[in-house]
C-alpha positions in Angstrom: 67.0 -25.4 212.9 68.6 -23.9 209.7 70.2 -20.5 210.0 68.8 -19.7 206.5 65.2 -19.8 207.6 65.7 -16.3 209.2 66.7 -14.7 205.8 65.3 -14.2 202.4 66.5 -16.6 199.6 68.4 -13.7 198.0 70.3 -13.1 201.2 71.6 -16.7 201.6 74.7 -16.0 199.5 75.7 -13.1 201.9 75.0 -15.3 204.9 77.4 -17.9 203.5 80.0 -15.1 203.1 79.6 -14.1 206.8 80.0 -17.7 207.9 83.1 -18.0 205.8 84.5 -14.8 207.4 83.9 -16.2 210.8 85.6 -19.5 209.9 88.6 -17.6 208.4 89.1 -15.7 211.7 88.9 -18.8 213.8 91.3 -20.8 211.5 93.9 -18.0 211.1 93.3 -16.4 214.5 93.7 -13.0 212.9 91.2 -10.1 212.1 89.2 -10.0 208.9 88.1 -6.6 207.5 85.2 -6.5 205.1 84.2 -4.0 202.4 81.6 -1.4 203.2 78.2 -3.0 204.1 74.8 -1.4 203.8 72.5 -1.4 206.9 70.8 -4.7 206.1 74.1 -6.4 205.6 75.3 -5.0 208.9 72.2 -6.4 210.6 72.9 -9.9 209.2 76.5 -9.8 210.4 75.4 -8.7 213.8 72.8 -11.4 214.0 75.3 -14.1 213.1 78.4 -12.8 214.9 77.3 -10.1 217.3 76.8 -12.5 220.3 79.4 -15.1 219.3 81.7 -16.1 222.1 84.5 -17.2 219.8 84.9 -14.1 217.6 84.1 -10.4 218.1 82.6 -7.8 215.8 83.0 -4.0 215.4 81.5 -1.8 212.7 82.8 1.7 211.7 82.2 3.9 208.7 84.1 7.1 209.7 81.6 8.6 212.2 78.9 7.8 214.7 76.3 8.8 212.1 77.6 6.7 209.2 75.1 4.5 207.3 77.5 2.4 205.4 80.2 0.7 207.5 83.1 -1.8 207.3 82.9 -4.8 209.6 86.0 -6.0 211.5 85.7 -9.6 212.7 88.5 -10.6 215.1 89.6 -13.0 217.8 89.2 -12.1 221.5 92.9 -11.2 222.0 92.5 -8.3 219.5 91.4 -4.7 220.5 89.8 -2.9 217.6 90.8 0.8 216.9 89.3 3.2 214.4 92.5 3.1 212.3 92.0 -0.7 211.9 89.1 0.0 209.5 91.4 1.6 207.0 89.4 4.6 205.8 90.2 7.7 203.9 87.9 10.7 204.1 87.7 13.2 201.2 86.3 16.7 200.8 85.5 17.5 197.2 86.6 21.0 196.2 84.7 22.4 193.2 83.5 25.8 191.9 80.3 25.8 194.0 79.3 29.2 192.6 78.9 27.8 189.1 78.1 24.1 189.7 75.9 21.9 191.8 76.9 18.4 192.8 74.3 15.9 194.1 74.6 12.5 195.7 73.9 10.7 192.4 76.6 12.7 190.6 79.3 11.4 193.0 77.9 7.9 192.8 78.0 8.0 189.0 81.5 9.5 188.9 82.9 6.7 191.1 81.1 4.0 189.1 82.4 5.5 185.8 86.0 5.1 186.9 85.3 1.5 187.9 85.1 1.7 191.7 82.9 -1.0 193.2 80.2 0.1 195.6 81.7 -1.9 198.4 84.9 0.1 198.3 83.4 3.4 199.4 81.0 4.4 202.1 78.7 7.4 202.7 78.5 10.3 200.4 77.8 13.3 202.6 76.3 16.6 201.2 75.5 19.6 203.4 75.0 22.9 201.5 78.0 23.3 199.2 80.1 20.7 201.2 80.5 17.4 199.4 82.4 14.6 201.1 82.8 10.8 200.9 84.7 8.0 202.6 86.6 5.2 200.8 88.7 2.2 201.7 92.4 2.9 202.0 93.3 0.2 199.4 91.4 2.1 196.7 92.4 5.7 197.7 95.5 5.9 195.4 93.4 4.9 192.4 90.7 7.4 193.3 93.4 10.2 193.7 94.6 9.5 190.2 91.3 9.0 188.4 88.6 11.0 190.0 89.2 14.4 188.4 85.7 15.2 187.3 82.1 14.8 188.5 79.9 15.1 185.5 81.4 18.0 183.6 82.7 19.7 186.7 86.4 19.6 187.4 87.2 18.8 191.0 90.1 18.4 193.4 90.2 16.0 196.3 91.3 17.1 199.7 92.0 14.5 202.4 90.3 15.3 205.8 90.1 13.8 209.2 87.1 11.8 210.4 86.2 14.6 212.9 85.8 17.0 209.9 83.0 15.0 208.3 79.7 16.9 208.1 76.9 15.3 210.0 73.9 14.4 207.8 71.1 13.1 210.0 68.5 10.6 208.7 65.1 11.7 210.0 61.8 10.0 209.2 58.3 11.4 209.2 56.4 8.6 210.9 53.0 7.4 209.9 50.8 4.4 210.7 48.5 2.3 208.5 46.8 -1.0 207.9 47.6 -3.3 204.9 46.1 -6.5 203.6 49.6 -8.2 203.4 53.3 -7.5 203.8 53.9 -7.9 200.0 56.2 -5.3 198.5 53.6 -3.9 196.1 51.1 -3.5 199.0 53.6 -1.7 201.2 54.9 0.5 198.4 51.3 1.5 197.6 50.6 2.3 201.3 53.8 4.2 202.0 53.8 6.3 198.9 50.0 6.8 198.7 49.7 4.9 195.4 47.3 2.3 194.0 48.7 -1.2 193.7 48.1 -0.8 189.9 50.6 2.0 189.9 53.0 0.5 192.5 53.5 -2.8 190.6 55.0 -1.3 187.4 57.5 0.7 189.5 58.7 -2.6 191.1 58.7 -4.6 187.8 60.5 -1.7 186.1 63.5 -1.8 188.5 62.7 1.5 190.2 62.3 0.1 193.7 65.2 -0.9 196.0 64.7 -3.0 199.1 67.6 -2.7 201.6 69.7 -1.0 198.9 69.2 -3.7 196.2 66.8 -3.6 193.3 63.9 -6.1 193.7 61.5 -6.7 190.9 59.2 -9.3 192.4 55.9 -7.7 193.6 55.2 -10.6 196.0 58.4 -10.2 198.0 57.5 -10.2 201.7 58.8 -7.3 203.8 60.1 -7.5 207.4 60.4 -5.1 210.2 63.3 -2.7 209.7 63.4 -3.1 205.9 64.3 0.1 204.0 62.7 1.1 200.7 63.8 3.5 198.0 61.5 4.3 195.1 63.1 6.3 192.3 61.2 9.6 192.0 59.4 9.1 195.3 62.1 9.0 198.0 63.3 6.7 200.8 61.3 5.1 203.5 61.5 2.5 206.3 59.1 -0.1 207.7 59.7 0.8 211.3 57.4 -1.7 213.0 54.8 -4.4 212.4 52.4 -4.0 215.2 50.1 -7.0 214.9 46.8 -7.5 213.2 43.4 -5.9 213.4 40.1 -7.8 214.0 39.7 -7.8 210.2 43.0 -9.6 209.9 44.9 -6.7 208.4 48.4 -5.8 209.4 49.0 -2.7 211.5 52.3 -1.1 210.4 54.3 1.9 211.4 56.6 3.4 208.7 58.7 6.5 208.1 59.3 8.7 205.0 62.6 10.3 204.9 62.3 14.1 205.5 
């Protein structure tokens, strides 16, 4: 039985990377630290390595409520500590009375200075507090180059992990029935749209599945998949609860509050 049959074709490349990380740890008998992984990537790593008897796995992104985390894969002699994940936490200081900074602004500013998404984790916003976590190896570059977010001048202040603000992810749960588990069908159900309106959103690159743009309307969804539709918000397919007598799928899903 092939390991790949459990994953979508577009995930096969990442599966190969995980298998290579495992081989590297076994051959070198030393830990391997990854970049930040999104929740779906973490799930794949846990499925492949989580119950392995030869190597061990730990995930950490700065706090117990982190969404994006680095994976540490290591031999059984090693004991993982939080400092092994090599994280730097920043609090962004800016003139909050005159400016507003949103998640997308921080994301854009980091992209503009050339920082790859895998090198930083969660961006946390609570009221006027704006924070983010990055990999230690990129912190010096960020210190030198991240001086503005949009048109707003900023200063970066390093903080401890226990100073991170807690931003909870809460979903408003609903149930429904759908004719199939295709992406266009699920988007239409979750966001109360017709399939005729859902399809152009997908084909236009406005829909992300597990944090990656997917433009094929026929992509099949699985339990636990996360969706993001630009202009409509984030959601999650929480459970697939079987079929009805009319052979429709019963699903339970959540819209981010």
